[in-house]
C-alpha positions as CSV (number, residue, x, y, z in Angstrom):
1,X,-47.6,51.8,-22.5
2,X,-46.1,51.9,-19.2
3,X,-49.1,49.9,-18.0
4,X,-48.6,47.4,-20.5
5,X,-45.0,47.0,-19.6
6,X,-45.8,46.9,-15.9
7,X,-48.4,44.0,-16.9
8,X,-46.0,42.0,-18.6
9,X,-43.4,42.5,-16.0
10,X,-45.8,41.2,-13.4
11,X,-46.8,38.0,-15.5
12,X,-43.0,37.4,-15.9
13,X,-42.4,38.3,-12.3
14,X,-45.3,35.8,-11.2
15,X,-44.3,33.3,-13.6
16,X,-40.5,33.5,-12.1
17,X,-41.9,33.1,-8.4
18,X,-44.0,30.2,-9.5
19,X,-41.0,28.3,-10.9
20,X,-38.6,29.6,-7.8
21,X,-41.4,28.3,-5.5
22,X,-41.2,24.9,-7.2
23,X,-37.5,24.8,-7.2
24,X,-37.1,25.8,-3.6
25,X,-39.7,23.2,-2.6
26,X,-37.9,20.6,-4.3
27,X,-34.6,21.9,-2.2
28,X,-36.5,21.8,0.9
29,X,-38.3,18.3,0.4
30,X,-35.0,16.6,-0.7
31,X,-33.2,18.1,2.2
32,X,-36.0,17.0,4.8
33,X,-36.1,13.3,3.3
34,X,-32.1,13.4,3.5
35,X,-32.3,14.3,7.0
36,X,-34.7,11.6,7.8
37,X,-32.3,8.9,6.1
38,X,-29.6,9.9,8.6
39,X,-31.6,9.0,11.7
40,X,-29.7,7.2,14.3
41,X,-31.2,5.8,17.6
42,X,-27.6,5.6,19.0
43,X,-26.3,8.1,21.4
44,X,-23.0,8.8,19.5
45,X,-21.7,11.4,17.4
46,X,-24.1,10.0,14.7
47,X,-27.0,11.2,16.6
48,X,-26.0,14.8,15.6
49,X,-26.3,14.2,11.8
50,X,-30.2,14.5,11.4
51,X,-30.6,17.5,13.5
52,X,-27.8,19.5,11.8
53,X,-29.4,18.9,8.4
54,X,-33.0,19.3,9.6
55,X,-32.4,22.6,11.5
56,X,-30.6,24.2,8.5
57,X,-33.6,22.9,6.2
58,X,-36.2,24.5,8.5
59,X,-34.3,27.7,8.7
60,X,-33.9,27.9,4.9
61,X,-37.6,26.9,4.3
62,X,-38.6,29.7,6.8
63,X,-36.8,32.3,5.0
64,X,-36.9,31.2,1.4
65,X,-40.5,30.2,1.2
66,X,-42.2,32.4,3.8
67,X,-40.2,35.5,3.6
68,X,-38.9,35.8,0.3
69,X,-41.5,34.0,-2.1
70,X,-44.7,34.4,0.0
71,X,-44.1,38.0,1.7
72,X,-41.8,38.9,-1.1
73,X,-39.3,40.6,1.1
74,X,-36.3,40.9,-1.1
75,X,-34.0,41.9,1.7
76,X,-33.8,38.1,2.3
77,X,-32.3,37.2,-1.1
78,X,-28.7,37.5,0.1
79,X,-29.4,35.1,3.1
80,X,-31.1,32.5,0.8
81,X,-28.4,32.6,-1.8
82,X,-25.7,32.2,1.0
83,X,-27.8,29.2,2.7
84,X,-28.3,27.5,-0.8
85,X,-24.6,27.8,-1.3
86,X,-23.9,26.0,2.0
87,X,-26.7,23.5,1.9
88,X,-24.7,21.0,-0.2
89,X,-21.8,21.0,2.1
90,X,-23.9,20.9,5.3
91,X,-25.7,18.0,4.0
92,X,-22.2,16.2,3.2
93,X,-21.0,17.0,6.7
94,X,-24.2,15.4,8.1
95,X,-23.5,12.3,6.0
96,X,-19.9,12.1,7.4
97,X,-21.3,12.6,11.0
98,X,-23.9,9.8,10.4
99,X,-20.9,7.5,9.2
100,X,-18.4,8.5,11.9
101,X,-20.1,6.8,14.9
102,X,-20.2,3.3,15.9
103,X,-23.6,2.3,14.5
104,X,-23.5,0.7,11.0
105,X,-25.9,1.9,8.3
106,X,-27.5,-0.2,5.7
107,X,-26.2,-0.2,2.2
108,X,-29.8,0.6,0.6
109,X,-30.0,3.7,3.1
110,X,-26.7,4.8,1.9
111,X,-27.7,4.7,-1.6
112,X,-30.9,6.6,-0.7
113,X,-29.0,9.2,1.2
114,X,-26.4,9.7,-1.7
115,X,-29.2,10.0,-4.3
116,X,-31.0,12.6,-2.2
117,X,-27.6,14.5,-1.8
118,X,-27.3,14.6,-5.5
119,X,-30.8,16.1,-5.7
120,X,-29.9,18.7,-3.0
121,X,-26.9,19.7,-4.9
122,X,-28.5,19.8,-8.5
123,X,-31.8,21.7,-7.1
124,X,-29.6,24.0,-5.0
125,X,-27.5,25.0,-8.1
126,X,-30.6,25.4,-10.0
127,X,-32.0,27.9,-7.3
128,X,-28.8,29.8,-7.1
129,X,-28.9,30.1,-11.0
130,X,-32.4,31.6,-10.9
131,X,-31.5,33.9,-8.1
132,X,-28.4,35.5,-10.0
133,X,-28.6,38.9,-10.0
134,X,-28.6,39.0,-13.6
135,X,-31.4,36.7,-14.2
136,X,-33.7,37.1,-11.6
137,X,-36.3,39.9,-11.5
138,X,-35.3,41.1,-8.2
139,X,-32.1,42.7,-9.8
140,X,-29.1,43.9,-7.6
141,X,-30.0,44.4,-4.1
142,X,-28.6,47.5,-2.8
143,X,-26.2,46.6,0.4
144,X,-25.3,49.4,2.7
145,X,-21.6,49.4,3.4
146,X,-20.8,49.0,7.0
147,X,-18.4,51.4,8.8
148,X,-16.0,51.2,11.4
149,X,-15.6,48.2,13.6
150,X,-18.5,46.7,11.7
151,X,-16.8,47.2,8.4
152,X,-13.6,45.1,9.9
153,X,-16.2,42.4,11.1
154,X,-17.9,42.2,7.9
155,X,-14.6,42.0,6.0
156,X,-13.5,39.1,8.3
157,X,-16.8,37.3,7.8
158,X,-16.4,37.7,4.0
159,X,-12.8,36.2,4.1
160,X,-14.0,33.4,6.2
161,X,-16.8,32.8,4.0
162,X,-14.7,32.7,0.9
163,X,-12.1,30.3,2.7
164,X,-14.9,27.9,3.9
165,X,-16.4,27.7,0.5
166,X,-13.0,27.0,-1.2
167,X,-12.3,24.4,1.3
168,X,-15.5,22.8,0.5
169,X,-15.0,22.9,-3.2
170,X,-11.4,21.8,-3.0
171,X,-12.6,18.8,-1.0
172,X,-15.3,17.9,-3.5
173,X,-12.8,18.2,-6.5
174,X,-10.4,16.1,-4.6
175,X,-13.0,13.3,-3.5
176,X,-14.6,13.1,-7.0
177,X,-12.4,14.6,-9.7
178,X,-8.5,14.7,-9.0
179,X,-6.4,15.1,-6.2
180,X,-2.7,16.4,-5.6
181,X,-0.3,14.0,-4.0
182,X,3.0,14.4,-2.6
183,X,5.5,11.3,-2.7
184,X,6.5,10.5,0.8
185,X,9.1,7.7,0.2
186,X,11.8,6.4,-2.4
187,X,9.6,3.3,-3.2
188,X,8.9,4.4,-6.8
189,X,12.6,5.8,-7.7
190,X,13.5,6.8,-10.3
191,X,9.8,7.4,-11.4
192,X,9.2,9.5,-8.3
193,X,11.5,11.1,-5.8
194,X,10.6,12.1,-2.3
195,X,8.7,15.5,-2.6
196,X,7.6,15.0,-6.1
197,X,3.9,16.1,-6.5
198,X,1.7,14.3,-9.0
199,X,-1.9,14.8,-10.2
200,X,-4.1,11.6,-9.3
201,X,-7.2,11.4,-11.3
202,X,-10.0,9.8,-9.5
203,X,-13.3,10.1,-11.5
204,X,-12.6,7.0,-13.4
205,X,-11.7,4.9,-10.6
206,X,-15.3,5.3,-9.2
207,X,-14.6,7.4,-6.1
208,X,-16.6,6.6,-2.8
209,X,-18.6,8.8,-0.8
210,X,-16.8,9.6,2.6
211,X,-16.7,6.8,5.0
212,X,-19.3,4.8,3.0
213,X,-19.2,2.0,0.5
214,X,-21.3,3.7,-2.0
215,X,-19.3,4.8,-4.8
216,X,-19.7,6.1,-8.6
217,X,-19.4,3.7,-11.4
218,X,-15.8,2.6,-12.2
219,X,-15.2,3.8,-15.6
220,X,-12.1,1.8,-16.3
221,X,-9.9,-1.2,-15.5
222,X,-6.1,-1.0,-15.1
223,X,-3.3,-2.6,-16.9
224,X,0.2,-3.6,-16.0
225,X,2.4,-0.4,-15.8
226,X,-0.3,1.9,-14.7
227,X,1.0,3.8,-11.4
228,X,-2.0,3.9,-8.9
229,X,-2.7,5.5,-5.7
230,X,-4.7,3.1,-3.4
231,X,-5.6,2.6,0.4
232,X,-3.0,0.6,2.1
233,X,-4.7,-2.8,3.0
234,X,-2.3,-3.2,6.0
235,X,-3.9,-0.3,7.8
236,X,-7.5,-1.5,8.1
237,X,-8.1,-0.1,11.7
238,X,-11.9,-0.1,11.8
239,X,-14.3,2.7,11.8
240,X,-12.3,4.9,14.1
241,X,-9.3,4.4,11.9
242,X,-11.4,5.4,8.9
243,X,-12.6,8.6,10.4
244,X,-9.1,9.7,11.4
245,X,-7.9,8.8,8.0
246,X,-10.8,10.9,6.4
247,X,-9.9,13.9,8.7
248,X,-6.4,13.7,7.8
249,X,-6.7,13.5,4.2
250,X,-9.3,16.2,4.3
251,X,-6.7,18.8,5.9
252,X,-4.2,17.3,3.3
253,X,-6.3,18.0,0.4
254,X,-7.6,21.5,1.8
255,X,-3.9,22.4,2.4
256,X,-3.0,21.3,-1.0
257,X,-0.5,18.8,0.2
258,X,1.3,21.4,2.7
259,X,-0.2,19.9,6.0
260,X,0.0,16.2,6.6
261,X,-1.6,15.1,10.0
262,X,-1.1,11.4,9.1
263,X,1.2,10.1,12.0
264,X,0.7,7.4,14.5
265,X,1.2,7.9,18.2
266,X,4.8,7.5,18.0
267,X,5.0,10.3,15.5
268,X,5.8,8.0,12.7
269,X,4.2,8.8,9.3
270,X,1.7,6.3,8.4
271,X,1.9,5.0,4.7
272,X,-1.6,5.4,3.6
273,X,-2.5,6.0,0.9
274,X,0.3,4.2,-1.3
275,X,1.4,4.8,-4.7
276,X,2.7,1.8,-6.6
277,X,2.7,0.3,-10.0
278,X,0.2,-2.4,-11.3
279,X,2.4,-5.6,-11.9
280,X,-0.2,-8.3,-11.8
281,X,-3.6,-8.3,-13.8
282,X,-6.8,-10.2,-13.0
283,X,-6.5,-14.0,-14.1
284,X,-2.8,-14.3,-13.5
285,X,-0.8,-16.3,-11.2
286,X,2.8,-14.7,-10.5
287,X,6.1,-15.6,-9.3
288,X,9.3,-13.8,-9.3
289,X,12.9,-15.4,-9.4
290,X,16.2,-13.4,-9.3
291,X,14.3,-10.2,-10.0
292,X,12.4,-11.6,-13.1
293,X,8.6,-11.3,-12.9
294,X,6.8,-14.6,-14.4
295,X,3.2,-14.8,-15.2
296,X,0.6,-17.6,-16.3
297,X,-3.1,-17.7,-16.9
298,X,-3.7,-21.5,-16.1
299,X,-2.2,-24.3,-14.0
300,X,-1.6,-26.3,-17.0
301,X,0.5,-23.3,-18.8
302,X,4.1,-22.8,-18.2
303,X,5.2,-19.6,-16.7
304,X,6.6,-16.9,-18.9
305,X,8.8,-13.8,-18.1
306,X,6.8,-10.5,-18.0
307,X,9.2,-8.7,-20.3
308,X,7.5,-5.3,-19.7
309,X,8.4,-5.5,-16.0
310,X,12.0,-4.8,-16.8
311,X,11.0,-1.4,-18.2
312,X,10.4,0.1,-15.0
313,X,11.8,-2.4,-12.1
314,X,15.0,-0.7,-10.6
315,X,17.6,-3.0,-9.0
316,X,20.8,-1.1,-9.0
317,X,20.5,2.6,-8.0
318,X,24.3,3.1,-8.3
319,X,23.6,2.9,-12.1
320,X,21.1,5.8,-12.3
321,X,22.0,9.0,-14.2
322,X,24.1,11.3,-11.8
323,X,21.4,13.8,-11.8
324,X,18.8,11.6,-10.5
325,X,21.1,9.7,-8.0
326,X,22.2,12.8,-6.1
327,X,18.6,13.3,-4.9
328,X,18.3,9.8,-3.6
329,X,18.7,9.6,0.0
330,X,18.9,6.1,0.8
331,X,20.9,3.2,-1.0
332,X,19.7,0.0,0.5
333,X,22.3,-2.5,-1.1
334,X,24.9,-0.2,0.7
335,X,23.4,-0.9,4.3
336,X,25.4,-4.0,5.6
337,X,23.3,-4.4,8.7
338,X,24.6,-6.5,11.2
339,X,28.4,-6.7,10.4
340,X,30.8,-5.0,8.4
341,X,31.6,-6.4,4.8
342,X,34.3,-5.0,2.2
343,X,32.2,-6.2,-0.6
344,X,28.5,-5.3,-0.9
345,X,26.1,-4.3,-3.5
346,X,24.2,-5.6,-6.5
347,X,27.1,-7.5,-7.9
348,X,27.4,-9.8,-4.8
349,X,23.6,-10.6,-5.1
350,X,24.2,-11.5,-8.8
351,X,27.3,-13.5,-7.9
352,X,25.2,-15.6,-5.5
353,X,22.4,-16.0,-8.0
354,X,25.0,-17.2,-10.8
355,X,26.6,-19.6,-8.2
356,X,23.3,-21.0,-7.0
357,X,22.3,-21.7,-10.8
358,X,25.6,-23.4,-11.5
359,X,25.2,-25.8,-8.3
360,X,25.6,-29.5,-9.2
361,X,23.0,-31.3,-7.2
362,X,24.7,-34.7,-7.6
363,X,28.0,-33.4,-6.3
364,X,26.3,-31.6,-3.4
365,X,24.8,-34.8,-2.7
366,X,28.1,-36.5,-2.5
367,X,29.9,-33.7,-0.4
368,X,26.8,-33.8,2.1
369,X,27.3,-37.4,2.6
370,X,30.9,-37.0,3.0
371,X,30.9,-34.1,5.4
372,X,28.4,-35.9,7.6
373,X,30.6,-39.2,7.6
374,X,33.8,-37.1,8.2
375,X,32.2,-35.5,11.2
376,X,31.0,-38.7,12.6
377,X,34.4,-40.3,12.4
378,X,35.9,-37.2,14.2
379,X,33.5,-37.7,16.7
380,X,34.6,-41.3,17.4
381,X,38.2,-40.3,17.2
382,X,37.5,-37.9,20.0
383,X,35.6,-40.4,21.9
384,X,32.6,-38.1,21.8
385,X,28.9,-39.1,21.3
386,X,27.9,-40.7,18.0
387,X,24.8,-41.7,16.2
388,X,24.0,-44.8,18.4
389,X,24.4,-42.8,21.7
390,X,20.7,-41.1,21.7
391,X,17.3,-41.7,19.8
392,X,15.8,-39.2,17.6
393,X,13.5,-37.4,20.0
394,X,16.5,-36.2,22.2
395,X,18.8,-35.2,19.4
396,X,16.5,-33.8,16.5
397,X,16.2,-30.3,18.3
398,X,19.8,-29.9,19.4
399,X,19.7,-26.9,16.9
400,X,16.0,-25.9,16.1
401,X,13.7,-23.0,15.9
402,X,15.0,-19.6,15.8
403,X,18.5,-21.1,16.3
404,X,18.3,-22.3,12.7
405,X,18.5,-18.7,11.5
406,X,21.4,-18.4,9.0
407,X,22.9,-15.6,10.9
408,X,22.6,-17.0,14.2
409,X,24.1,-20.4,13.0
410,X,27.2,-19.0,11.4
411,X,28.0,-16.5,14.0
412,X,27.7,-19.2,16.7
413,X,29.4,-21.8,14.6
414,X,32.0,-22.6,17.2
415,X,29.4,-23.0,20.1
416,X,27.4,-25.1,17.7
417,X,30.4,-27.3,17.0
418,X,31.1,-27.8,20.7
419,X,27.5,-28.8,21.5
420,X,27.4,-31.4,18.7
421,X,30.7,-32.7,19.9
422,X,29.4,-33.0,23.5
423,X,25.8,-33.8,23.3
424,X,24.4,-37.2,23.0
425,X,23.3,-37.7,19.3
426,X,25.2,-34.6,18.1
427,X,26.6,-36.6,15.0
428,X,23.2,-37.9,14.3
429,X,21.9,-34.4,14.1
430,X,24.5,-33.2,11.8
431,X,24.1,-36.3,9.5
432,X,20.3,-35.6,9.4
433,X,20.9,-31.7,8.8
434,X,23.3,-32.7,5.9
435,X,21.5,-35.5,4.2
436,X,17.8,-35.3,5.0
437,X,17.3,-32.8,1.9
438,X,18.3,-35.4,-0.6
439,X,14.9,-37.2,-0.2
440,X,13.3,-34.1,-1.8
441,X,15.3,-34.2,-4.9
442,X,13.6,-35.3,-8.0
443,X,15.1,-37.0,-11.0
444,X,17.7,-35.2,-13.1
445,X,16.3,-32.4,-15.2
446,X,13.1,-31.7,-13.1
447,X,12.6,-28.6,-11.0
448,X,12.9,-29.2,-7.3
449,X,9.4,-28.5,-5.9
450,X,8.1,-28.5,-9.4
451,X,8.6,-24.8,-10.0
452,X,11.4,-22.3,-10.5
453,X,11.0,-20.3,-7.1
454,X,11.0,-23.6,-4.8
455,X,13.9,-24.9,-6.9
456,X,15.9,-21.5,-6.3
457,X,15.2,-21.4,-2.7
458,X,16.2,-24.9,-2.3
459,X,19.6,-24.5,-4.0
460,X,20.0,-21.4,-1.8
461,X,19.5,-23.3,1.2
462,X,21.6,-26.1,-0.1
463,X,24.6,-23.7,-0.6
464,X,24.4,-22.3,3.0
465,X,24.2,-25.8,4.5
466,X,27.2,-27.0,2.5
467,X,29.0,-24.0,3.7
468,X,28.0,-24.4,7.4
469,X,28.8,-28.1,7.0
470,X,32.3,-27.3,5.8
471,X,32.9,-24.9,8.6
472,X,31.6,-27.3,11.5
473,X,33.9,-30.1,10.2
474,X,36.9,-27.5,9.8
475,X,36.2,-26.6,13.3
476,X,36.6,-29.9,14.6
477,X,39.8,-30.7,12.5
478,X,41.4,-27.6,13.8
479,X,40.5,-28.6,17.4
480,X,42.3,-31.9,16.8
481,X,45.3,-30.5,15.1
482,X,45.6,-27.6,17.8
483,X,45.7,-24.9,15.0
484,X,44.6,-21.4,15.6
485,X,41.2,-20.9,13.9
486,X,42.0,-17.2,13.5
487,X,44.9,-18.0,11.1
488,X,43.0,-20.8,9.1
489,X,42.5,-19.9,5.5
490,X,39.7,-22.6,4.9
491,X,37.8,-21.4,7.9
492,X,38.2,-17.6,6.7
493,X,36.8,-18.8,3.3
494,X,33.7,-20.4,4.8
495,X,32.9,-17.1,6.8
496,X,33.5,-14.9,3.7
497,X,31.0,-17.1,2.0
498,X,28.6,-16.9,4.9
499,X,28.7,-13.0,4.9
500,X,27.7,-13.1,1.2
501,X,25.0,-15.8,1.8
502,X,23.5,-13.9,4.6
503,X,23.8,-10.6,2.7
504,X,21.6,-12.2,0.0
505,X,19.0,-13.5,2.2
506,X,18.5,-10.0,3.6
507,X,17.3,-9.1,0.1
508,X,15.8,-12.5,-0.9
509,X,12.2,-11.3,-0.4
510,X,13.0,-8.4,-2.7
511,X,14.4,-10.6,-5.4
512,X,12.2,-13.5,-5.4
513,X,8.5,-14.3,-4.5
514,X,6.8,-17.6,-4.4
515,X,3.8,-18.5,-6.7
516,X,0.9,-16.3,-5.9
517,X,-2.0,-16.7,-5.2
518,X,-2.2,-20.2,-4.0
519,X,-5.0,-22.1,-2.6
520,X,-5.0,-23.5,1.0
521,X,-4.0,-27.0,-0.5
522,X,-1.3,-25.5,-2.5
523,X,-2.9,-25.7,-5.9
524,X,-2.9,-23.0,-8.3
525,X,-5.2,-19.9,-7.7
526,X,-5.4,-16.6,-9.9
527,X,-5.9,-13.0,-9.2
528,X,-9.8,-12.5,-9.1
529,X,-11.6,-10.2,-11.4
530,X,-11.1,-6.4,-10.6
531,X,-8.3,-7.1,-8.4
532,X,-4.4,-6.1,-9.0
533,X,-1.0,-6.8,-7.7
534,X,1.1,-3.8,-7.0
535,X,5.0,-3.3,-6.6
536,X,7.1,-0.3,-6.2
537,X,9.8,0.3,-8.9
538,X,12.6,0.6,-6.3
539,X,12.3,-3.0,-5.5
540,X,14.8,-3.1,-2.7
541,X,13.3,-0.3,-0.9
542,X,9.6,-1.0,-1.3
543,X,7.3,-2.6,1.3
544,X,4.5,-3.3,-1.3
545,X,2.0,-5.9,-1.8
546,X,4.7,-8.7,-1.6
547,X,5.4,-7.9,1.9
548,X,3.8,-7.5,5.5
549,X,5.3,-5.0,7.9
550,X,6.5,-7.4,10.7
551,X,9.4,-9.7,10.1
552,X,9.2,-13.3,11.1
553,X,11.5,-16.5,10.6
554,X,11.1,-18.7,7.7
555,X,12.6,-21.6,6.3
556,X,14.8,-20.8,3.2
557,X,13.2,-23.9,1.8
558,X,10.0,-25.6,2.9
559,X,11.2,-28.9,1.3
560,X,14.0,-29.4,3.6
561,X,12.9,-30.5,7.3
562,X,16.2,-29.1,8.5
563,X,16.3,-26.0,6.4
564,X,18.1,-22.9,7.8
565,X,15.6,-19.8,8.5
566,X,15.9,-16.4,7.2
567,X,14.2,-13.0,8.3
568,X,11.3,-12.8,6.0
569,X,8.4,-10.3,5.3
570,X,7.0,-12.5,2.4
571,X,3.0,-12.2,2.6
572,X,1.8,-11.4,-1.1
573,X,-1.5,-10.0,-1.4
574,X,-3.7,-8.5,-4.1
575,X,-5.7,-5.3,-3.9
576,X,-9.2,-4.9,-4.9
577,X,-9.9,-2.2,-7.3
578,X,-12.6,-0.8,-4.8
579,X,-9.3,0.4,-2.7
580,X,-7.7,2.3,-5.6
581,X,-8.3,6.1,-5.4
582,X,-7.1,6.9,-8.9
583,X,-4.2,6.8,-11.5
584,X,-1.3,9.1,-11.9
585,X,-0.3,10.5,-15.4
586,X,1.3,13.9,-14.6
587,X,4.1,14.9,-12.6
588,X,3.9,18.8,-11.9
589,X,6.5,19.4,-9.4
590,X,9.4,20.2,-9.2
591,X,9.4,22.0,-12.6
592,X,12.4,20.4,-13.8
593,X,10.9,17.2,-13.5
594,X,7.4,18.1,-14.9
595,X,6.2,15.7,-17.5
596,X,3.9,12.8,-18.4
597,X,4.8,9.4,-16.7
598,X,4.4,7.5,-20.2
599,X,6.9,9.7,-21.5
600,X,9.3,8.9,-18.8
601,X,8.4,5.3,-19.3
602,X,9.7,5.3,-23.0
603,X,12.9,7.1,-22.1
604,X,13.7,4.3,-19.6
605,X,13.0,1.7,-22.2
């Protein structure tokens, strides 16, 4: 009976060894091919990619195929198991090394490498399954426990082994399944506060293999209202930047968001990745006026307000519930910037927008002409230089360029007035400044510029110009009357209006956005397929896809050759779905704010 049992055991053992041999051969062969796919002739860090995997593979083959399978030395089972556990991670590290250098790899080669890595992962797991103590005929291998110093060394190695494997597993989970993300800014208030932690689901977004364009299939498209985490398109810094970002993200993921190395050389946190809300979908052209988002899907169609956007756009943080407001660190509308103001806040912006809508263009034309003529007459009365005293080439740039900045024009109003009075052609410049805009006005009832945004900005510029014109004329009148400017109520009113107008221009790019996208010739364009437009919910404190990071002077209205300028960051762009890392659906920390984001959205409605 014992002989029969031994015979069947031998048959089972031999059958198992044949299967194990086949699986191990698959592991070794796929690893060899994988290492070949990483070959590089460049003498950079990528040169290490092939040898690392190749040496590991040869050692594994020697121990597994020769010592364990052929010579049946069961004492090597533990080493084989451990090397099989590490093999997929070693291969992934080699893949990263290959892509961390300066030499490019072809997309086809990348595909082959990724497929082989998947084969390595699957066959290694299968081999580990077969070598499990409960399933293999080897049974449990007796390990002699070390003593003394050796025991301490073994314990340290076991802890180190557990940490390294946990780090790799966490990395794989974070790259391909989900990632924990800590909110770094207040751009998504009140949905997210600084320090909130959310779960970002990545599998459906088609996550990419590290430092390569190869990705899993994208399983879903996004819709307006989805909150997504994506790579910041402003921070494309080339291959070295990608490598640095990958290392930073790896440390961030392994530490479960506790360690963030994503800082620039000045110690300033780098905003990458970003968390924003999808506000524009493929096939749309967008525009924003007075905080209302508009959309259309053809050049012939009228713009329609996107009503859903008001469900999450936050304009006035003062009106937030007290429990949320006490955790907000920065209230942007209360920051007056260059000068003290008694009256600031959302109500001032709404007041300017209301006055702009009520501006009567015909009355503005009459007043502009009146102010131009009034200044010219005062010039003649003071025996100063008038229209006929210089040709346009000499006076058209009396005030131009950066000096047309609305803040600079009003703060230097007295100096500008003196220059206009004493410079040849000063009256001519003032007349052009006050009246050239009239040529851009269409017939009554039509939008200036043909769309609501251009009409809005044209009117805002006109309000500022009328106020400046009144101020200049009043300066001359005070000069001729020998009245102290500091005691004049008319001038004081003009300056108070300037404060409000300038205050509005500070936030213009947050409240308004031109038609986007546009073709180079100005004709309508639309967000391409599989691309999206994102904004933060906290619209006054979000440098998002509406804006660039460097401010520049831009005319308030492109339709007026003598437009005042304002400090702008307007540079809208859409984001390809390839840059989206995943979508958020759950906030898990702090505990008192735990919940799904959709539920919070319903509450806000």
